[in-house]
Every structure is written in C-alpha cells, then in structure tokens.
C-alpha positions in Angstrom: 0.0 0.0 0.0 1.3 3.5 -0.9 3.2 5.2 1.9 3.1 2.2 4.2 6.7 2.8 5.2 6.2 6.5 5.8 4.9 7.5 9.2 2.6 10.3 7.8 1.0 7.9 5.2 0.8 5.2 7.8 -1.5 7.3 10.0 -3.7 8.1 7.1 -3.9 4.5 6.0 -4.6 3.4 9.6 -7.6 5.8 9.7 -8.9 4.7 6.3 -8.5 1.0 7.2 -10.5 1.7 10.4 -13.3 3.4 8.5 -13.5 0.5 5.9 -13.6 -2.0 8.7 -16.4 -0.2 10.5 -18.5 0.3 7.4 -21.4 -1.9 6.7 -20.7 -1.8 3.0 -17.3 -1.5 1.4 -16.6 2.1 0.5 -16.5 2.8 -3.3 -12.9 3.9 -3.1 -11.7 0.8 -1.1 -10.3 -1.3 -4.0 -8.4 1.6 -5.6 -6.9 2.6 -2.2 -5.9 -1.0 -1.4 -4.2 -1.4 -4.8 -1.8 1.5 -4.0 1.8 0.5 -3.5 4.9 2.3 -2.2 5.9 2.9 -5.8 2.6 4.3 -6.9 2.9 7.7 -8.4 2.0 10.9 -6.6 -0.8 11.4 -9.2 -2.2 7.9 -8.6 -2.2 8.7 -4.9 -4.0 12.0 -5.5 -6.7 10.3 -7.7 -7.6 8.0 -4.8 -7.7 10.8 -2.3 -9.9 12.8 -4.6 -12.2 9.8 -4.8 -12.3 9.4 -1.0 -13.1 13.1 -0.6 -15.8 13.1 -3.3 -17.5 10.0 -1.7 -18.1 12.0 1.4 -17.0 9.2 3.6 -14.9 11.3 6.0 -15.5 14.8 7.6 -15.2 17.6 5.1 -11.9 18.9 6.6 -10.4 15.4 6.4 -11.1 15.1 2.7 -9.9 18.6 2.2 -6.6 17.8 3.9 -6.0 14.6 1.9 -6.3 16.4 -1.4 -4.5 19.6 -0.4 -1.6 17.8 1.2 -1.1 15.5 -1.8 -1.1 18.4 -4.2 1.3 20.2 -1.9 3.7 17.2 -2.2 3.4 17.3 -6.0 4.0 21.1 -6.0 7.3 20.6 -4.2 8.7 18.9 -7.3 8.4 22.1 -9.3 9.2 24.5 -6.5 12.9 23.8 -6.4 13.4 25.1 -10.0 10.7 27.8 -10.0 11.7 29.4 -6.7 15.4 28.8 -7.0 16.2 32.5 -7.7 14.4 33.7 -4.5 16.0 31.0 -2.4 19.4 31.9 -3.7 18.8 35.6 -2.9 17.8 34.8 0.7 21.1 32.8 1.0 23.1 35.7 -0.3 21.6 38.1 2.3 22.3 35.6 5.1 25.9 35.3 4.0 26.3 39.1 3.7 25.3 39.4 7.3 27.6 36.6 8.5 25.0 34.0 9.4 26.3 30.4 9.7 24.7 27.5 7.8 22.4 26.6 10.7 21.4 30.1 11.7 18.3 32.0 10.6 16.4 35.1 11.6 13.1 34.7 13.3 10.2 36.6 11.6 10.7 40.3 11.9 14.3 40.1 13.2 16.1 40.1 9.9 17.0 43.1 7.7 14.2 44.7 5.7 15.4 43.2 2.4 15.4 39.7 3.9 11.8 40.1 5.0 10.8 41.5 1.6 12.3 38.5 -0.2 10.7 36.1 2.2 7.3 37.7 1.5 8.0 37.4 -2.2 9.0 33.7 -1.8 5.8 32.9 0.2 3.6 34.7 -2.5 5.4 32.8 -5.3 4.8 29.5 -3.5 1.1 30.3 -3.0 0.8 31.2 -6.7 2.6 28.0 -7.8 0.4 25.9 -5.4 -2.8 27.5 -6.7 -1.8 26.8 -10.3 -1.3 23.1 -9.3 -4.7 23.0 -7.7 -6.2 24.3 -10.9 -4.1 21.8 -13.0 -5.7 18.9 -11.1 -9.2 20.2 -11.3 -9.4 21.6 -7.8 -10.7 25.1 -8.9 -12.8 25.7 -5.8 -9.7 25.0 -3.6 -7.6 27.2 -5.7 -10.1 30.1 -5.4 -10.2 29.7 -1.7 -6.4 29.7 -1.4 -6.3 33.0 -3.5 -9.2 34.7 -1.7 -9.0 33.5 1.9 -5.6 32.0 2.8 -6.6 31.9 6.5 -9.7 29.8 5.9 -7.7 27.5 3.6 -5.2 26.8 6.4 -7.9 26.3 9.0 -9.5 23.5 6.9 -6.2 21.9 6.1 -5.0 22.0 9.8 -8.3 20.6 11.0 -8.0 17.7 8.6 -4.4 17.1 9.6 -5.5 16.8 13.2 -8.1 14.2 12.2 -5.4 11.9 10.8 -2.4 12.7 12.9 -3.7 14.2 16.1 -1.6 16.3 18.6 -1.1 15.7 22.3 0.3 18.7 24.1 -0.3 20.4 27.5 0.6 23.5 29.4 0.3 25.9 26.4 -1.7 29.0 26.0 -0.7 30.1 22.6 -1.0 29.1 18.9 0.5 25.6 18.6 0.6 25.2 14.8 4.4 25.2 15.1 4.2 22.0 17.0 2.5 20.4 14.1 5.3 21.7 11.9 8.0 20.3 14.3 6.3 16.9 14.2 6.2 16.9 10.4 9.9 18.0 10.3 10.9 15.1 12.6 8.8 12.7 10.5 10.5 13.8 7.4 13.9 12.8 9.0 12.6 9.3 9.8 13.4 6.3 7.6 11.3 3.3 8.7 12.9 -0.1 8.7 9.6 -2.0 9.3 5.9 -1.1 9.2 5.4 1.9 11.4 2.4 3.7 12.9 2.3 7.5 13.4 4.7 9.4 15.5 3.2 11.0 18.6 4.1 14.3 20.3 3.9 15.5 23.8 4.8 19.0 24.9 5.1 21.1 28.0 5.7 24.9 28.2 7.5 26.2 31.3 7.8 30.0 31.3 8.5 30.1 27.5 10.8 27.1 27.4 9.3 24.2 25.6 10.0 20.5 26.4 8.9 18.4 23.5 9.0 14.6 23.2 8.3 12.7 20.0 8.3 8.9 19.7 7.1 6.1 17.4 3.9 4.3 18.5 4.1 0.5 19.0 2.8 -1.9 16.5 0.5 -4.8 17.5 0.7 -7.9 15.4 -2.6 -9.7 14.4 -2.9 -13.3 13.2 -0.3 -16.0 12.8 2.1 -17.3 15.4 2.7 -13.8 16.9 -0.9 -12.8 17.3 -1.3 -10.1 20.0 2.4 -9.4 20.3 3.3 -5.7 20.5 6.6 -4.8 18.8 8.8 -1.7 18.6 9.2 -0.4 15.0 12.7 0.0 13.8 13.8 3.3 12.1 16.8 5.5 11.4 16.9 9.3 11.9 18.7 11.7 9.6 20.6 13.8 12.1 21.8 16.5 9.6 18.2 17.1 8.4 17.1 17.3 12.0 19.7 19.9 12.7 18.7 21.9 9.7 15.1 22.1 10.9 16.3 24.4 13.8 17.1 28.0 13.5 20.1 27.5 15.9 21.5 24.7 18.0 22.8 25.1 21.6 23.2 21.3 22.3 22.8 18.1 20.3 23.3 14.7 21.9 22.6 11.0 22.0 21.6 9.2 25.2 22.2 5.4 24.9 21.6 4.6 28.6 18.3 3.0 28.1 18.6 0.7 31.1 19.1 3.6 33.5 16.7 6.1 31.9 13.0 5.4 31.8 12.7 7.3 28.6 15.1 4.8 26.9 17.6 5.7 24.2 17.0 9.1 22.6 18.3 11.9 20.5 18.1 15.3 22.2 18.3 18.7 20.6 18.3 22.0 22.5 17.9 25.1 20.3 15.6 27.6 18.7 12.7 26.4 16.4 10.5 29.0 14.8 11.5 31.6 17.3 10.9 29.4 20.4 13.4 27.9 22.8 12.9 24.1 22.6 14.4 21.0 24.2 13.4 18.1 21.9 13.8 14.4 22.6 13.2 11.9 19.9 12.8 8.5 21.6 13.8 5.2 20.1 10.6 3.7 21.5 7.3 4.7 23.1 6.7 4.9 26.9 5.6 1.6 28.4 1.9 2.6 28.7 1.6 3.8 25.1 -1.2 2.2 23.1 -0.3 0.7 19.6 -0.6 3.2 16.8 -0.9 0.5 14.2 -2.4 -3.0 14.2 -0.6 -5.1 11.5 -2.5 -8.0 10.2 0.4 -10.3 9.3 -1.9 -12.5 7.2 -3.4 -9.7 5.1 -3.0 -5.9 5.6 -2.4 -3.2 8.3 -5.3 -2.1 10.4 -5.5 0.7 13.0 
C-alpha cells in the first residue's frame, strides 16, 4: 500500500482502514486505495484521495486535507526550480550578514530586504500551489487559497488533526508550530519496518518548551505472533534534523536505556520557529503507550 513505510502515510492508512472495517458496505474507493503501493505515483495517490473526498466518507476537513496535502507534495517537485532565484537571494543576504549555515532570523528580526524577499517567496509559493490546484481540477480549492488563505489553512489544519492528532499540554498560545515540528521530525525518519504515526507530547515552562516525539508501538494480528506488541525500527537523519532548527545550543545521544525510563533518545536544544525548545526523539514509546498501528500479518495493516 502506498506510503506504508512513511509515518505520515501510515497514520492516514490506519484511519482509512478503520473506516473501511467499521463500514457496513465496502466504500466505493476501497479497492483503488488498497491497490496503491509504495511505488505508486503521486498522481495515482491523488486520484484515490480525490475519490475518497468526493465520496463524502470522511468529515469535510479530512477530505480537504487529503487532497490539499497530496497536491502540496506534488508542487514541491516544481518549486525547487521555479523558486530557486528567490531561495538563492535569501542565502546571499544571510551570507552578507555573516549567518552560519544553521542560523536563521526569526520573523521580523532580519534586515528589511530579507523580510521582503521572504514575502516574495511565500507569495510565489502560493501562486505555484494555486496553479497546481487548478491543474488537477481543484478550482474551488484554488479560489479559496487565493481569496481566503486563513480559511484554507484552517480547513487543512483541522484535517491534519483528524489523521495525525496532537497531544500537548501547558500551552496558552498558537501551537501550529508543534505540528510543523512533528512533520519536520517525521521527514527525517526512515522506517525499517511497518510503522504507525509518530506521537508528540509538549510542555511549556515559562516560555521554554520541552517536546517529546516517539514512534507508537505496532500490534501484530494473526499468525504465530498474534497479539504481540513490537517496537518499529527506524533511522533518523541527524543532519536534516539539525537543519530544521534556527540555531542549536546542544545536540546529543543518550544510549543509557537501562538507566533512563525514557530509553535511548536523540536530544536537541535550540531555537525552532522563534521558540526555545528542548526536543527528545525517543527510540521507542513509553511503556503505557497504546499501539498506533495494528498489523494483520496475514493480510494488511489495520489501526
């Protein structure tokens, strides 16, 4: 199934599998969805997501997210070339002001020219994205993006919460950046076995954020290991993780799993989107964590 080895796709597939299992009749999109494979094209994936959205099987915002996120992924393929000139100009400004490779200005803290180019880059991305929406027949979504960017983001964010969720506490401010951090970490993960969604917990102590991200366990169904809960294996691209932060104060690896209830983990202390963050990426979930994926070893994954 497409994306089964990707934590973000795994969460989506788990929810779709649950819906199909709970339905009295097989959803009209089920066969096309089940035929998707990891090597299916982005366009094939999009066609299935459009069918799911059009069937009205899921809440409106969930269908909106499936389509908008997939077209966003397709847009990235063209963005590197079309936005290259603006990206290079931003890099020139950073170098002129002596910023190191892993240093960036928070919004409003850079020189006026930098902020101006950033605005141009964001506008160029939105224009490219809207054209892609039109290209794939999503004219209503393209119109909404052009006319009410805030409403567009609200629908997409609500849909993302439907599939991926977010568990955090102790915050009294906008937490969209936590979603971004979770996505950034997920992009650094390379699964070595079927894997459920990553989960995030966060705590804010006087402006300093402690964030923990970990893989959810996988429960095996059927066969000789029925009911067994296993820890998914994965690798983490450390350079990409470093690059996600504006600046890094400390970066380490704790291998003392026997003496630390959290188990082995990567830790990063630095600035992410203007906030002071201490991030831990655990090798495995806490002991009381429920499985994020139920894997039918005789047929297919179920949530």
